[in-house]
C-alpha positions in Angstrom: 0.0 0.0 0.0 1.5 3.4 -1.0 1.8 6.2 1.5 -1.5 7.9 2.5 -3.4 10.2 0.2 -5.1 13.5 1.2 -8.2 14.5 -0.6 -9.8 17.9 0.1 -13.4 18.6 -0.8 -14.0 22.3 -1.2 -16.7 24.7 -2.1 -18.8 27.6 -0.9 -21.5 27.2 1.7 -24.4 25.0 0.4 -22.3 23.3 -2.3 -22.7 19.9 -0.7 -19.2 19.3 0.6 -20.1 17.4 3.7 -22.5 15.1 1.8 -20.0 14.4 -0.9 -17.1 13.9 1.5 -19.0 11.4 3.6 -20.2 9.5 0.4 -16.6 9.4 -0.8 -15.4 7.8 2.5 -18.1 5.2 2.3 -17.4 4.5 -1.4 -13.6 4.1 -0.7 -14.3 1.7 2.2 -16.4 -0.5 -0.1 -13.5 -0.7 -2.5 -11.1 -1.9 0.2 -9.4 1.4 1.1 -8.9 2.5 4.6 -10.5 6.0 4.5 -11.3 8.5 7.2 -13.5 11.6 7.2 -12.3 14.8 8.9 -13.3 18.5 8.6 -12.3 22.1 9.2 -12.7 24.1 11.3 -11.9 21.2 13.7 -13.3 20.4 17.1 -9.9 21.3 18.6 -9.0 24.4 20.6 -8.6 26.8 17.6 -11.6 25.3 15.8 -13.9 25.9 18.7 -13.0 29.6 18.8 -13.6 29.8 15.0 -17.0 28.2 15.3 -18.1 30.7 17.9 -16.7 33.6 15.9 -18.7 32.5 12.8 -21.8 34.0 14.4 -20.2 37.1 16.0 -21.2 40.5 14.5 -17.7 42.0 14.5 -14.6 40.0 13.9 -11.1 41.1 12.8 -10.7 39.1 9.6 -6.9 39.0 10.0 -7.2 37.4 13.5 -9.7 34.9 12.0 -7.3 34.1 9.1 -4.5 33.4 11.6 -6.7 31.2 13.7 -7.7 29.2 10.6 -4.0 28.7 9.7 -3.3 27.6 13.3 -6.3 25.2 13.4 -5.0 23.6 10.1 -1.5 23.0 11.4 -2.9 21.5 14.6 -5.3 19.4 12.5 -2.3 18.2 10.4 -0.2 17.3 13.4 -2.9 15.6 15.5 -5.1 14.0 12.9 -4.1 14.1 9.2 -0.4 13.2 9.3 -0.7 10.2 11.7 -3.4 8.7 9.4 -1.4 9.4 6.2 1.6 7.7 7.8 -0.5 4.6 8.4 -1.5 4.6 4.7 -5.0 5.9 5.1 -6.9 8.0 2.6 -8.0 11.1 4.4 -11.0 13.0 3.1 -11.2 16.5 4.5 -14.4 18.5 4.3 -12.7 21.9 3.8 -9.0 22.3 4.0 -6.3 24.7 2.7 -8.1 26.2 -0.2 -11.0 27.3 2.0 -8.7 29.7 3.7 -7.1 30.8 0.5 -10.5 31.6 -0.9 -12.6 32.8 2.1 -9.8 34.6 4.0 -8.3 36.2 0.8 -11.7 37.8 0.2 -12.4 38.7 3.8 -9.0 40.4 4.3 -8.3 41.6 0.8 -4.7 40.2 1.3 -4.4 37.1 -0.8 -0.6 37.0 -0.7 -0.5 37.3 3.0 -3.1 34.6 3.5 -1.1 32.3 1.2 2.1 33.1 3.2 0.5 32.3 6.6 -0.7 29.0 5.2 2.6 28.0 3.5 3.4 25.4 6.1 0.3 23.4 5.5 0.7 20.2 3.5 -0.9 20.5 0.1 -3.7 18.1 -0.7 -2.9 15.3 -3.1 -6.2 15.9 -4.7 -8.4 19.0 -4.3 -12.0 18.8 -5.5 -14.0 22.0 -5.9 -17.8 21.6 -5.9 -18.9 24.6 -8.0 -22.3 26.2 -7.4 -23.6 29.8 -7.6 -23.9 31.8 -4.4 -27.7 32.2 -4.7 -28.3 28.5 -5.2 -26.0 27.6 -2.3 -27.8 30.0 0.0 -31.1 28.6 -1.2 -30.1 25.2 -0.1 -29.2 26.5 3.4 -32.4 28.5 3.9 -33.8 26.0 6.5 -31.0 26.9 8.9 -32.2 28.8 11.9 -29.1 30.9 12.2 -26.8 32.1 9.4 -23.1 32.7 9.8 -21.4 35.9 8.7 -20.1 34.1 5.6 -23.6 33.3 4.3 -23.9 36.5 2.3 -24.5 36.3 -1.5 -22.1 39.0 -2.6 -19.4 37.7 -0.4 -19.9 34.1 -1.5 -19.8 35.0 -5.1 -16.4 36.6 -4.6 -15.2 33.5 -2.8 -16.5 31.4 -5.7 -14.4 33.5 -8.1 -11.4 33.0 -5.9 -11.9 29.3 -5.9 -12.1 29.3 -9.7 -8.7 31.1 -9.8 -7.2 28.1 -8.0 -9.0 25.8 -10.5 -7.4 27.8 -13.2 -4.0 27.3 -11.6 -4.5 23.6 -11.6 -4.7 23.3 -7.8 -8.3 22.2 -7.7 -10.5 20.0 -10.0 -13.9 21.6 -10.7 -17.1 19.6 -10.4 -20.5 21.1 -11.3 -22.4 20.7 -8.1 -25.8 21.9 -9.3 -27.2 18.5 -10.2 -28.7 15.7 -8.0 -26.4 14.3 -5.3 -25.9 11.0 -7.1 -24.8 12.6 -10.3 -22.4 15.0 -8.6 -20.9 12.0 -6.7 -20.5 10.0 -9.8 -18.2 12.7 -11.2 -16.4 13.0 -7.8 -15.8 9.2 -7.7 -14.5 9.2 -11.3 -12.0 11.9 -10.4 -10.8 10.1 -7.3 -10.6 6.8 -9.1 -8.4 8.3 -11.8 -6.2 10.0 -9.2 -5.7 6.8 -7.2 -5.0 4.8 -10.4 -2.3 7.3 -11.4 -0.4 6.9 -8.1 0.0 3.1 -8.4 
């Protein structure tokens, strides 16, 4: 078994990341792979602060960006790297490119956000679930409470930033507007090809 493999599932709010990431872990398990689901922000000390900040009215976006970077390094050290070293496929529901997209827009400082995240291990495969901001928010309308990030204009700018990273070849775009099973079929095909190429 080759060394572990890190897959990041990315997208704006409402794109279906959690559903697709969990389906992927189940699909991998049925094919004999040892796979684990994880997510960011984590349930660790930094992640807990970030989750509480998501619903605060006023937050310094630079402080938040630093906390996301710290949470990621803690996540890598405590969860991701130990699993990768054992040969697991780790599927992360949000990872590095969430910061590069969201915090670049929030701070207006893309180069700085990339700099503070430079110590994070790059994913072996990054999948970007693409959906328009209005449709993503429509999917979330049943939530009782909306986070600061759930704003249409903001999310559309985040989507544009994600597409920049798709253009750079750092993420693979999947059209996430269709039914869950159709979206997953494309996700599974991308993962299957990536795992085949590493053998």
